[in-house]
LOGUNU-814621 format. One record per residue: residue number from 1; residue in one letter; x, z, y of N, C-alpha, C in turn. Coordinates in steps of 0.001 Angstrom, whole numbers, plus 524288, in hexadecimal, padded with zeros to 5 digits. Example, Ala and Ser with C-alpha at 12.3 -4.5 7.8 and 13.67 -1.06 7.14 Angstrom:
LOGUNU-814621
+-----+------+--------+-------+---------+---------+-------+----------+--------+-------+---------+
: pos : code : n_east :  n_up : n_north : ca_east : ca_up : ca_north : c_east :  c_up : c_north :
+-----+------+--------+-------+---------+---------+-------+----------+--------+-------+---------+
:   1 :    A :  83386 : 81E78 :   7E9C6 :   8300C : 81E78 :    7EE6C :  83390 : 81E78 :   7F31C :
:   2 :    S :  83232 : 81BA8 :   7F736 :   83566 : 81BE4 :    7FBDC :  83264 : 81EBE :   8001E :
+-----+------+--------+-------+---------+---------+-------+----------+--------+-------+---------+
end
This chain:
LOGUNU-814621
+-----+------+--------+-------+---------+---------+-------+----------+--------+-------+---------+
: pos : code : n_east :  n_up : n_north : ca_east : ca_up : ca_north : c_east :  c_up : c_north :
+-----+------+--------+-------+---------+---------+-------+----------+--------+-------+---------+
:   1 :    N :  803B3 : 7FF7C :   7FBB7 :   7FF8D : 7FFEC :    7FF7E :  80311 : 80021 :   80525 :
:   2 :    T :  803A0 : 7FC31 :   80863 :   80652 : 7FB6C :    80D10 :  80623 : 8004D :   8113B :
:   3 :    K :  800E0 : 8029A :   8101D :   80135 : 80750 :    81404 :  8045D : 80B68 :   812EF :
:   4 :    R :  803BF : 80D27 :   80D01 :   8084A : 81139 :    80BBC :  80D9A : 80F40 :   80C56 :
:   5 :    V :  80F46 : 80B48 :   80BAB :   8146F : 80976 :    80C1E :  81680 : 80A1C :   810FD :
:   6 :    I :  81275 : 80868 :   81641 :   81386 : 80912 :    81AA4 :  8144B : 80F25 :   81C67 :
:   7 :    Q :  810A6 : 8120D :   81A64 :   810A9 : 81784 :    81B81 :  8167B : 81AD4 :   818B5 :
:   8 :    Y :  8173C : 81940 :   814B8 :   81C73 : 81ABF :    81191 :  820F1 : 818FA :   815A7 :
:   9 :    F :  82156 : 81477 :   8169D :   825F5 : 812F7 :    81B95 :  825FC : 8169C :   81F90 :
:  10 :    A :  82111 : 81785 :   821B3 :   82040 : 81943 :    826ED :  8229F : 8203F :   825EE :
:  11 :    S :  8208F : 82287 :   82105 :   821E8 : 8281D :    81FAB :  827E3 : 827D7 :   81F08 :
:  12 :    I :  8298D : 8248D :   81CD8 :   82F99 : 82362 :    81B9B :  83315 : 8238B :   820A1 :
:  13 :    A :  830A7 : 82093 :   824B1 :   83366 : 81F07 :    8294F :  83288 : 82378 :   82D7D :
:  14 :    A :  82EA1 : 8276B :   82C6F :   82D55 : 82BEC :    82FAD :  83165 : 8308A :   82EA5 :
:  15 :    V :  83385 : 83058 :   82A0B :   837F2 : 83385 :    828D8 :  83CB7 : 832AA :   82D33 :
:  16 :    G :  83DB3 : 82D0A :   82DB5 :   841D6 : 82BB9 :    8313E :  84131 : 82BE9 :   8373C :
:  17 :    G :  83C40 : 82EAB :   837CF :   83B12 : 82E40 :    83D67 :  83531 : 82DCF :   83E8E :
:  18 :    G :  8326A : 82A34 :   83B89 :   82D14 : 82937 :    83C25 :  82C22 : 8247B :   84011 :
:  19 :    A :  827E7 : 82248 :   83E10 :   825D8 : 81DD6 :    841BA :  823DB : 8201C :   8477E :
:  20 :    K :  82604 : 81D6D :   84BB0 :   8238F : 81E4F :    84FA3 :  81DE6 : 81DB6 :   850BD :
:  21 :    K :  81BF7 : 8218B :   853A6 :   815D5 : 8213E :    852E5 :  813F6 : 82128 :   858BE :
:  22 :    D :  811DB : 81C20 :   85A76 :   80F81 : 81B27 :    85FDF :  809F9 : 81C13 :   85F2A :
:  23 :    S :  80801 : 82013 :   86248 :   80339 : 82361 :    861A9 :  7FEA4 : 81EEE :   861E5 :
:  24 :    S :  7FF10 : 81A6C :   863D7 :   7FB13 : 816BC :    865E8 :  7FB05 : 812AB :   86134 :
:  25 :    K :  7FF5A : 812DD :   85D8B :   7FF90 : 80F23 :    85931 :  80016 : 81103 :   85468 :
:  26 :    G :  801B3 : 815E0 :   853AE :   802DC : 81858 :    84E47 :  8086C : 816BD :   84C99 :
:  27 :    T :  809F6 : 81926 :   8485B :   80ED1 : 81783 :    845EC :  80EFC : 811CF :   844CF :
:  28 :    L :  81357 : 810CB :   843BB :   8143C : 80B4D :    8414E :  8112F : 80AC5 :   83C7D :
:  29 :    E :  8118E : 80E96 :   838D7 :   80F3D : 80E76 :    8342C :  80964 : 80D44 :   834EB :
:  30 :    D :  806E0 : 80FF8 :   83891 :   8016C : 8105C :    8390B :  80016 : 80AC1 :   83AFA :
:  31 :    Q :  80341 : 80881 :   83E41 :   801D9 : 80355 :    83FCA :  80214 : 7FFB4 :   83BAE :
:  32 :    I :  80684 : 7FFEB :   83875 :   80643 : 7FC80 :    834AF :  8017D : 7FC6B :   830D3 :
:  33 :    I :  7FFD0 : 801AB :   82F47 :   7FBE1 : 8028F :    82C28 :  7F670 : 8000F :   82E53 :
:  34 :    Q :  7F673 : 801FC :   8335B :   7F168 : 7FFCA :    835D6 :  7F160 : 7FA65 :   8378D :
:  35 :    A :  7F54E : 7F6FC :   8369F :   7F4C3 : 7F18C :    8363E :  7F202 : 7EF9A :   8328A :
:  36 :    N :  7F20E : 7F1B8 :   82DFD :   7EF32 : 7F009 :    82823 :  7E9B7 : 7EE7F :   8296A :
:  37 :    P :  7E66B : 7F1E0 :   82B04 :   7E13B : 7F069 :    82B2F :  7E046 : 7EB39 :   82ED4 :
:  38 :    A :  7E35A : 7E9E5 :   83264 :   7E2D0 : 7E4CE :    83572 :  7E43E : 7E0CE :   832BC :
:  39 :    L :  7E91D : 7E1F6 :   82F72 :   7EB8E : 7DC9F :    82C17 :  7E6F1 : 7DBF6 :   82740 :
:  40 :    E :  7E496 : 7E05C :   82512 :   7E0C9 : 7DFE3 :    821CE :  7DC31 : 7DC29 :   8234F :
:  41 :    A :  7D956 : 7DD78 :   827FF :   7D58B : 7DB1E :    82997 :  7D63A : 7D531 :   82A42 :
:  42 :    F :  7DB39 : 7D449 :   82C3C :   7DB8C : 7CDC3 :    82C79 :  7DDCF : 7CB35 :   82776 :
:  43 :    G :  7E051 : 7CE37 :   8236D :   7E296 : 7CC24 :    81E84 :  7DF76 : 7CD7D :   819D7 :
:  44 :    N :  7DC45 : 7D11B :   8192B :   7D91F : 7D2F9 :    81545 :  7D377 : 7D006 :   81473 :
:  45 :    A :  7D111 : 7CF99 :   81001 :   7CC6D : 7CD8A :    80F08 :  7CA69 : 7CF75 :   80978 :
:  46 :    K :  7C508 : 7CF52 :   809B5 :   7C29C : 7D074 :    80461 :  7C40B : 7CC05 :   80068 :
:  47 :    T :  7C651 : 7CDA4 :   7FB3A :   7C657 : 7CA06 :    7F782 :  7C206 : 7CC0D :   7F2D0 :
:  48 :    L :  7C268 : 7C99B :   7EE34 :   7BF42 : 7CA52 :    7E9F4 :  7C09D : 7D01B :   7E86F :
:  49 :    R :  7C5E3 : 7D134 :   7E7B5 :   7C808 : 7D627 :    7E5AD :  7C922 : 7DACB :   7E8EE :
:  50 :    N :  7C91C : 7D9B3 :   7EE84 :   7CB7F : 7DDA3 :    7F2B7 :  7C87E : 7DC5B :   7F7FF :
:  51 :    D :  7C4F7 : 7E050 :   7FA10 :   7C2AF : 7E00D :    7FDFA :  7C622 : 7DF90 :   802DF :
:  52 :    N :  7CBBD : 7E137 :   80236 :   7CE7D : 7E17A :    8077B :  7D42C : 7DF21 :   80530 :
:  53 :    S :  7D466 : 7DA79 :   8033B :   7D8C5 : 7D825 :    800A5 :  7DC31 : 7D5AC :   8047A :
:  54 :    S :  7E0DC : 7D719 :   80545 :   7E51E : 7D43C :    8085D :  7E58A : 7CEB8 :   8072E :
:  55 :    R :  7E4BC : 7CB0E :   80A73 :   7E524 : 7C5AD :    80A16 :  7E9ED : 7C3D1 :   80D3B :
:  56 :    F :  7EEC7 : 7C7BA :   80CFF :   7F378 : 7C611 :    810DB :  7F7E2 : 7C9AE :   80F2F :
:  57 :    G :  7FC68 : 7C935 :   80FDE :   800BE : 7CBF0 :    80EA6 :  802EF : 7CE2F :   8137C :
:  58 :    K :  80499 : 7D2FD :   81357 :   80783 : 7D5EE :    8187B :  80B97 : 7D7F6 :   8166B :
:  59 :    F :  80F8D : 7D7D7 :   81A61 :   814D6 : 7D88E :    8197B :  815DD : 7DD0C :   81E3B :
:  60 :    I :  816E6 : 7E1F2 :   81CA3 :   81795 : 7E615 :    82102 :  81E0F : 7E7DB :   82164 :
:  61 :    R :  82097 : 7E6C6 :   82524 :   825BC : 7E764 :    825DA :  825A8 : 7EBE3 :   8292C :
:  62 :    I :  8287D : 7EFB7 :   82716 :   828E0 : 7F541 :    82A61 :  82E58 : 7F5BA :   82BDA :
:  63 :    H :  8302B : 7F5A5 :   8306C :   83557 : 7F7CA :    8323F :  8375E : 7FC83 :   833AF :
:  64 :    F :  83B42 : 7FDCE :   8334B :   83CFF : 803BC :    83370 :  8415A : 803E0 :   8372A :
:  65 :    G :  8419D : 806BC :   83A98 :   84628 : 8079F :    83EC0 :  84B55 : 809E4 :   83BB6 :
:  66 :    P :  84F64 : 80A4C :   83E45 :   85421 : 80C17 :    83CDA :  8542A : 811A9 :   839DE :
:  67 :    S :  84FE1 : 814B5 :   83D8D :   84F16 : 819B2 :    83B22 :  84C1E : 81AC7 :   83692 :
:  68 :    G :  8496E : 815EF :   8349B :   845F7 : 81634 :    82F83 :  83F53 : 816A0 :   83080 :
:  69 :    K :  83E5F : 81753 :   835A7 :   838F8 : 8178D :    83716 :  83740 : 8123B :   83841 :
:  70 :    L :  83149 : 8123D :   8376E :   82F41 : 80CD4 :    83840 :  83014 : 80AA3 :   83D73 :
:  71 :    S :  8315F : 80679 :   83E9D :   831DE : 8048C :    84408 :  82E51 : 7FFC8 :   844B2 :
:  72 :    S :  82CC8 : 7FCA7 :   841C1 :   82919 : 7F82F :    8423A :  827C5 : 7F689 :   83CFB :
:  73 :    A :  822D7 : 7F30C :   83D95 :   82131 : 7EF9C :    83966 :  81EBC : 7EAC3 :   839F2 :
:  74 :    D :  81EA9 : 7E7AD :   836F1 :   81C07 : 7E28F :    83728 :  8194A : 7E135 :   8328E :
:  75 :    I :  8143C : 7DE6F :   8332D :   81102 : 7DD3F :    82F1B :  81093 : 7D7D2 :   82F4D :
:  76 :    E :  811AA : 7D4F1 :   82A9C :   8120A : 7CEC7 :    82A2D :  80CE3 : 7CDE5 :   8265C :
:  77 :    T :  809E3 : 7CABE :   82713 :   80689 : 7C89B :    82369 :  80705 : 7C327 :   821C8 :
:  78 :    Y :  805AD : 7C217 :   81C87 :   8062E : 7BD2D :    81ADA :  801DD : 7BBE9 :   816D3 :
:  79 :    L :  8012C : 7B69B :   8150B :   7FE16 : 7B4C3 :    81015 :  7F8F3 : 7B77E :   810C0 :
:  80 :    L :  7F630 : 7B69E :   81551 :   7F08C : 7B6B3 :    81716 :  7EEB8 : 7B1FA :   81470 :
:  81 :    E :  7E9A2 : 7B426 :   8109A :   7E5FF : 7B0A6 :    80E9B :  7E26C : 7ADC4 :   8129E :
:  82 :    K :  7E4D2 : 7AA3D :   8149A :   7E214 : 7A5D6 :    81927 :  7DD35 : 7A506 :   817C0 :
:  83 :    S :  7DC5D : 7A1C2 :   811DB :   7D892 : 7A031 :    8101D :  7D3A4 : 7A308 :   81049 :
:  84 :    R :  7D37B : 7A894 :   810C6 :   7CFA9 : 7AC27 :    81050 :  7CCD4 : 7AC9E :   81550 :
:  85 :    V :  7CF00 : 7AAA1 :   819DD :   7CC63 : 7AA03 :    81EF9 :  7C827 : 7A628 :   81E98 :
:  86 :    T :  7C8F4 : 7A0F5 :   81B44 :   7C53D : 79E72 :    81B3F :  7C1CF : 79E57 :   81618 :
:  87 :    F :  7C264 : 7A17F :   81225 :   7C012 : 7A07D :    80D7D :  7C0B5 : 7A537 :   80AA4 :
:  88 :    Q :  7BC02 : 7A6D6 :   808B8 :   7BC4C : 7AC56 :    804D8 :  7B773 : 7ABD9 :   80123 :
:  89 :    L :  7B8DB : 7ADE7 :   7FC92 :   7B549 : 7AD7D :    7F7CC :  7B096 : 7B1F0 :   7FA53 :
:  90 :    K :  7AC12 : 7B08B :   7F64E :   7A763 : 7B3DB :    7F79E :  7A803 : 7BA49 :   7F823 :
:  91 :    A :  7AB5E : 7BAA6 :   7F521 :   7ABD1 : 7C0F7 :    7F418 :  7B07C : 7C339 :   7F76A :
:  92 :    E :  7B2C3 : 7BFD8 :   7FA33 :   7B683 : 7C100 :    7FE09 :  7B524 : 7C12C :   80315 :
:  93 :    R :  7B8CA : 7C1E0 :   806CC :   7B7AB : 7C10B :    80CBA :  7BCEE : 7C08D :   80F47 :
:  94 :    D :  7BCD1 : 7BE7D :   8140B :   7C18C : 7BD01 :    81715 :  7C474 : 7C2C8 :   819BF :
:  95 :    Y :  7C7D3 : 7C20F :   81C08 :   7CB4C : 7C61B :    81E8F :  7C6BC : 7C94E :   821D1 :
:  96 :    H :  7C87E : 7CE2C :   82138 :   7C567 : 7D30E :    822DF :  7C4BC : 7D231 :   829DA :
:  97 :    I :  7C923 : 7D0E3 :   82B2D :   7C817 : 7CFF3 :    83161 :  7C36E : 7CDAB :   834A5 :
:  98 :    F :  7C19C : 7C94A :   83193 :   7BE6B : 7C6F8 :    832AF :  7B8AF : 7C95F :   8322A :
:  99 :    Y :  7B6D9 : 7CD10 :   82EA2 :   7B2D0 : 7CFF7 :    82EA2 :  7B32C : 7D471 :   83260 :
: 100 :    Q :  7B848 : 7D621 :   83332 :   7B8D5 : 7DB35 :    83586 :  7B748 : 7D9D6 :   83C3C :
: 101 :    I :  7B966 : 7D3EB :   83DBD :   7B7D7 : 7D344 :    8425B :  7B1BF : 7D1F1 :   843A1 :
: 102 :    L :  7AF3E : 7D028 :   83ED5 :   7A96C : 7CE8C :    83F02 :  7A5AC : 7D44B :   83DCC :
: 103 :    S :  7A845 : 7D82C :   83D80 :   7A627 : 7DDDE :    83BE9 :  7A3D7 : 7DF80 :   84115 :
: 104 :    N :  7A412 : 7DDE0 :   84578 :   7A2B1 : 7DF31 :    84A75 :  7A470 : 7E508 :   84C2C :
: 105 :    Q :  7A95C : 7E682 :   849AD :   7AB0A : 7EB7D :    84B39 :  7AD24 : 7EA64 :   85125 :
: 106 :    K :  7AE4A : 7E5D9 :   85256 :   7B029 : 7E552 :    85788 :  7ACCC : 7E056 :   85A80 :
: 107 :    P :  7A80A : 7E0FF :   85BBA :   7A4E8 : 7DD54 :    85E75 :  7A696 : 7DA25 :   8614F :
: 108 :    E :  7AB18 : 7DC33 :   86512 :   7AC6C : 7D8F0 :    86990 :  7B0C6 : 7D493 :   8675A :
: 109 :    L :  7B2B4 : 7D667 :   862BB :   7B5BE : 7D220 :    85F94 :  7B316 : 7CD10 :   85E4B :
: 110 :    L :  7ADFD : 7CDE2 :   85BDB :   7AABF : 7CA39 :    85AE9 :  7A931 : 7C6E7 :   85F78 :
: 111 :    D :  7A875 : 7C9AA :   863E2 :   7A697 : 7C6F3 :    868F1 :  7AB11 : 7C35B :   86B03 :
: 112 :    L :  7AF62 : 7C6A8 :   86B2C :   7B4B7 : 7C2C4 :    86C66 :  7B5F5 : 7BE57 :   8696F :
: 113 :    L :  7B5C9 : 7BE88 :   863AB :   7B5CC : 7BACF :    86024 :  7B19F : 7B6D8 :   85F67 :
: 114 :    L :  7AD51 : 7B843 :   86267 :   7A83B : 7B492 :    8624A :  7A625 : 7B33D :   85D49 :
: 115 :    I :  7A704 : 7B7B4 :   85ACB :   7A488 : 7B677 :    8545D :  79FDA : 7BAF9 :   85361 :
: 116 :    T :  79CA4 : 7B9C1 :   84F43 :   7991A : 7BDD2 :    84DA2 :  79B8E : 7C1D8 :   849B4 :
: 117 :    N :  798EF : 7C5B0 :   848C0 :   799D6 : 7C954 :    8443D :  7981C : 7C824 :   83E7B :
: 118 :    N :  79556 : 7C437 :   83DE5 :   792F8 : 7C175 :    838E1 :  797AB : 7BED8 :   83648 :
: 119 :    P :  799D8 : 7C06D :   831D9 :   79D5E : 7BD32 :    82FD0 :  79BDF : 7B8A3 :   82C6C :
: 120 :    Y :  796DC : 7B84B :   82C90 :   7941A : 7B3AA :    8294D :  79375 : 7AF01 :   82DAF :
: 121 :    D :  7959F : 7B040 :   832AC :   795B1 : 7ABDB :    836B6 :  799D0 : 7A996 :   8367B :
: 122 :    Y :  79E3A : 7AB39 :   83141 :   7A342 : 7A857 :    8319C :  7A406 : 7A7EB :   82C4F :
: 123 :    S :  7A412 : 7A292 :   82ACA :   7A50D : 7A0AC :    825B6 :  7A9F4 : 7A289 :   82237 :
: 124 :    Y :  7ADCD : 7A349 :   82578 :   7B358 : 7A3C1 :    82316 :  7B39D : 7AA0C :   8212F :
: 125 :    I :  7AF65 : 7ACF4 :   822C2 :   7AFFD : 7B2E9 :    82206 :  7AA5E : 7B4E4 :   81F11 :
: 126 :    S :  7A7A0 : 7B099 :   81D93 :   7A2B3 : 7B269 :    81B49 :  7A198 : 7AF22 :   815EF :
: 127 :    Q :  7A630 : 7ACFA :   81318 :   7A605 : 7AADB :    80ED9 :  7A656 : 7AFAF :   80A4A :
: 128 :    G :  7A8E9 : 7B369 :   80AF0 :   7A7E0 : 7B76C :    8062C :  7A4A7 : 7BC72 :   809C2 :
: 129 :    E :  7A61D : 7C042 :   80712 :   7A466 : 7C4B7 :    8092C :  7A563 : 7C6C3 :   80E91 :
: 130 :    V :  7A1BF : 7C8E0 :   811C1 :   7A2FF : 7C95A :    817FE :  7A361 : 7CEBA :   817F6 :
: 131 :    T :  7A16A : 7D2FE :   813E9 :   7A246 : 7D87A :    814EA :  7A481 : 7DAFB :   8104F :
: 132 :    V :  7A7BB : 7DE38 :   81092 :   7A9E7 : 7E0D6 :    80CA0 :  7AB13 : 7E6DC :   80E02 :
: 133 :    T :  7A7D3 : 7E959 :   80A07 :   7A663 : 7EEB3 :    80B90 :  7AB70 : 7F1BB :   80C3F :
: 134 :    S :  7AFB2 : 7F07B :   8081A :   7B390 : 7F479 :    808F9 :  7B7C7 : 7F33B :   80D97 :
: 135 :    I :  7B6FC : 7EEF7 :   81050 :   7B97A : 7EDA9 :    81575 :  7B64D : 7EDD3 :   81AF2 :
: 136 :    N :  7B14E : 7EC78 :   81A86 :   7AE49 : 7ECCB :    82042 :  7ACC4 : 7F1D3 :   820F3 :
+-----+------+--------+-------+---------+---------+-------+----------+--------+-------+---------+
end
């Protein structure tokens, strides 16, 4: 589990002085872990076997300073399943981000994008299931 590995590195680094904490941003460890839901929204989708299946790869590079503490990190994504954007099987669905945008949690976003909150108005995201209980 990526989260556990990052926590392990952060705890080891803390022995060498700890990761700097900016009160407005949290620790570097927190920032890396909090990036995951955004990555999953854009890169995960419902498949036949998994409601939250990752349809991309991610490579997290963690950098340590000379003292051994975490100094920075970067995340690279690769191999996004692009065909899913335009086609899904009946029991599957498109990437979560599309349904999250249409969920009306941010009505101003729908107004800004000039879209409705009805997924059936958009053929690319209504070919399969439009709701997933464990995700929505």
